[in-house]
C-alpha positions in Angstrom: 145.8 14.8 -77.2 144.2 11.4 -77.3 141.3 10.9 -74.9 140.5 7.8 -72.9 137.1 6.2 -73.2 136.4 7.0 -69.6 136.6 10.8 -70.2 133.4 12.4 -69.0 132.7 14.5 -72.1 134.8 13.4 -75.0 135.6 16.1 -77.6 137.0 13.9 -80.3 135.5 14.4 -83.7 132.3 12.3 -84.0 132.8 9.3 -86.3 129.5 7.4 -86.2 129.6 3.7 -87.0 127.8 0.4 -86.3 128.8 -3.0 -84.9 127.1 -6.3 -84.8 126.4 -8.1 -81.6 125.6 -11.7 -82.5 124.9 -14.1 -79.7 123.1 -17.5 -79.7 119.9 -15.8 -78.5 120.3 -12.3 -79.8 121.4 -10.2 -82.9 121.7 -6.5 -82.5 123.2 -3.8 -84.7 124.5 -1.1 -82.4 125.4 2.5 -83.2 128.8 3.5 -82.0 131.1 6.6 -82.2 134.6 7.7 -81.6 135.5 8.5 -78.0 133.8 5.5 -76.5 135.1 2.0 -75.6 135.7 -0.4 -78.5 133.8 1.5 -81.2 135.0 -0.7 -84.1 133.8 -4.1 -82.8 132.3 -5.8 -79.7 135.2 -6.1 -77.3 136.2 -9.8 -76.8 135.9 -9.5 -73.0 132.3 -8.2 -73.4 131.4 -11.0 -75.8 132.9 -13.7 -73.4 130.9 -12.2 -70.5 127.7 -12.3 -72.5 128.3 -15.8 -73.7 129.2 -17.1 -70.3 127.1 -15.6 -67.6 123.8 -17.4 -66.5 120.6 -15.6 -67.4 119.9 -12.5 -65.2 117.0 -12.5 -62.7 113.7 -12.2 -64.6 112.5 -9.4 -62.3 114.0 -6.7 -60.1 116.7 -4.2 -61.0 119.8 -5.0 -63.0 122.9 -2.9 -63.5 125.4 -2.5 -66.4 128.3 -0.7 -64.8 130.2 1.1 -67.5 127.7 0.6 -70.3 129.6 2.1 -73.3 127.2 2.0 -76.2 125.1 -0.6 -74.6 125.9 -4.2 -75.6 125.6 -5.5 -72.0 122.6 -3.4 -71.0 120.6 -4.3 -74.1 121.4 -8.0 -73.6 120.2 -7.8 -70.0 117.0 -6.0 -71.2 116.4 -8.6 -73.9 117.0 -11.6 -71.6 115.0 -10.2 -68.7 112.0 -8.3 -70.2 110.2 -7.9 -66.9 113.2 -6.4 -65.1 114.4 -2.8 -64.9 117.9 -2.3 -66.3 120.1 0.6 -65.2 123.0 1.5 -67.5 125.6 4.0 -66.3 128.9 5.3 -67.7 131.2 8.2 -66.9 131.2 9.0 -70.7 128.3 11.1 -71.7 128.6 10.2 -75.4 128.4 6.5 -74.5 125.3 7.0 -72.4 123.5 8.7 -75.3 124.4 5.9 -77.6 123.0 3.4 -75.2 119.7 5.4 -75.1 119.6 5.5 -78.9 120.3 1.8 -79.2 117.7 0.9 -76.7 115.1 2.8 -78.6 116.2 1.4 -82.0 115.7 -2.1 -80.7 112.4 -1.4 -78.9 113.9 -2.3 -75.5 112.9 1.0 -73.9 109.9 2.3 -75.8 108.3 3.9 -72.7 111.5 5.2 -71.1 111.1 3.0 -68.0 112.6 -0.4 -68.7 116.2 0.8 -69.4 117.3 3.8 -67.4 120.5 5.4 -68.5 122.6 7.8 -66.4 125.8 9.8 -66.8 127.6 9.5 -63.4 131.0 10.0 -61.8 132.8 6.9 -60.4 131.2 7.4 -57.0 127.7 7.0 -58.5 126.7 10.7 -58.4 124.7 11.7 -61.4 126.6 14.4 -63.4 123.5 15.4 -65.4 119.9 15.7 -64.4 118.3 12.3 -64.6 114.6 12.0 -64.0 113.5 11.2 -60.5 112.8 7.5 -61.2 116.3 7.0 -62.7 117.9 8.9 -59.8 116.1 6.5 -57.4 117.0 3.4 -59.4 120.7 4.3 -59.0 120.5 3.6 -55.3 119.7 0.0 -55.9 119.5 -2.6 -54.5 120.6 -4.5 -57.6 119.7 -8.1 -58.2 122.5 -8.5 -60.7 125.5 -6.4 -61.9 127.3 -7.2 -65.1 130.4 -5.3 -66.0 133.5 -5.1 -68.2 135.1 -2.6 -65.8 137.4 0.2 -67.0 140.7 -1.4 -65.7 142.8 1.4 -67.3 141.2 4.1 -65.2 143.7 3.1 -62.4 143.5 1.1 -59.3 142.3 3.9 -57.0 139.4 5.0 -59.2 138.5 1.4 -60.1 138.4 0.3 -56.4 136.3 3.4 -55.5 133.9 2.6 -58.3 133.6 -1.1 -57.4 133.0 -0.3 -53.7 130.3 2.1 -54.6 128.3 -0.3 -56.8 129.0 -3.7 -55.2 127.8 -2.2 -51.9 124.4 -1.7 -53.7 123.9 -5.4 -54.5 120.9 -6.9 -52.9 121.7 -9.5 -50.2 121.0 -12.2 -52.7 122.4 -10.3 -55.7 125.4 -11.4 -57.8 127.9 -9.5 -59.8 129.8 -10.8 -62.8 133.0 -9.0 -63.9 135.1 -9.8 -67.0 138.8 -8.9 -66.7 141.8 -9.8 -68.9 144.3 -11.9 -67.1 147.2 -9.7 -68.3 145.5 -6.6 -67.0 145.3 -7.9 -63.4 142.3 -10.2 -63.2 143.9 -12.3 -60.5 145.1 -9.3 -58.5 141.5 -7.9 -58.6 140.2 -11.2 -57.5 142.4 -11.1 -54.4 141.4 -7.5 -53.7 137.7 -8.3 -53.8 138.1 -11.2 -51.4 140.4 -9.2 -49.1 137.8 -6.3 -49.0 134.8 -8.4 -48.0 133.4 -9.3 -51.4 133.2 -13.1 -51.6 134.5 -13.9 -55.1 135.3 -16.9 -57.2 136.4 -17.4 -60.7 133.3 -18.5 -62.7 135.1 -19.1 -66.0 138.3 -18.6 -67.9 138.6 -18.2 -71.6 140.9 -16.6 -74.2 143.0 -14.9 -71.5 139.9 -13.5 -69.7 138.5 -14.3 -66.3 134.9 -14.1 -65.3 134.7 -13.2 -61.7 131.6 -13.8 -59.7 131.1 -11.8 -56.5 128.4 -11.3 -54.0 127.0 -8.9 -51.5 129.8 -7.7 -49.1 130.2 -9.7 -45.9 
């Protein structure tokens, strides 16, 4: 049976590969594998997010929600070298790839700048992260960048967003990229209706960049 990229422990046969992340300010070759999100190329939505969002805060704690093999988390770490980046995913294979890619590109040489964790959608670690990582998961987060797993279903998606958006700092901002045909405008309304002030920050190639803030 085919597995989804949001499976906790994918058992699909490993097929390691690499993809190129090329941005105006960054060029990374990232290790990928089967069983994770978009293993053959950088997803267009992720690329649009990284080309559109303003620079992250230079200090504080930043979150990549649903890190996959790490393109968003590593971009945050490169653009904000004095911040702590937390990268989480429900897919254990994806989390390990993010760790590997961070070490390869010297973005986490001491194990403190980029903290990776395998969690369930409610934010509960499913493994045994070190105490500093466990503490970092509680936030508050000064920025959240995410290409959220829309296909996980509305109930699980809304649970996940409530968990992590509630951990934004009072001045923090979250940016989400969502394909229009997969319900971007519906999600925009849901966020506003549930107390997360949201506006469309950009629209490109069928994707929306939604900007939302600490819940009111």
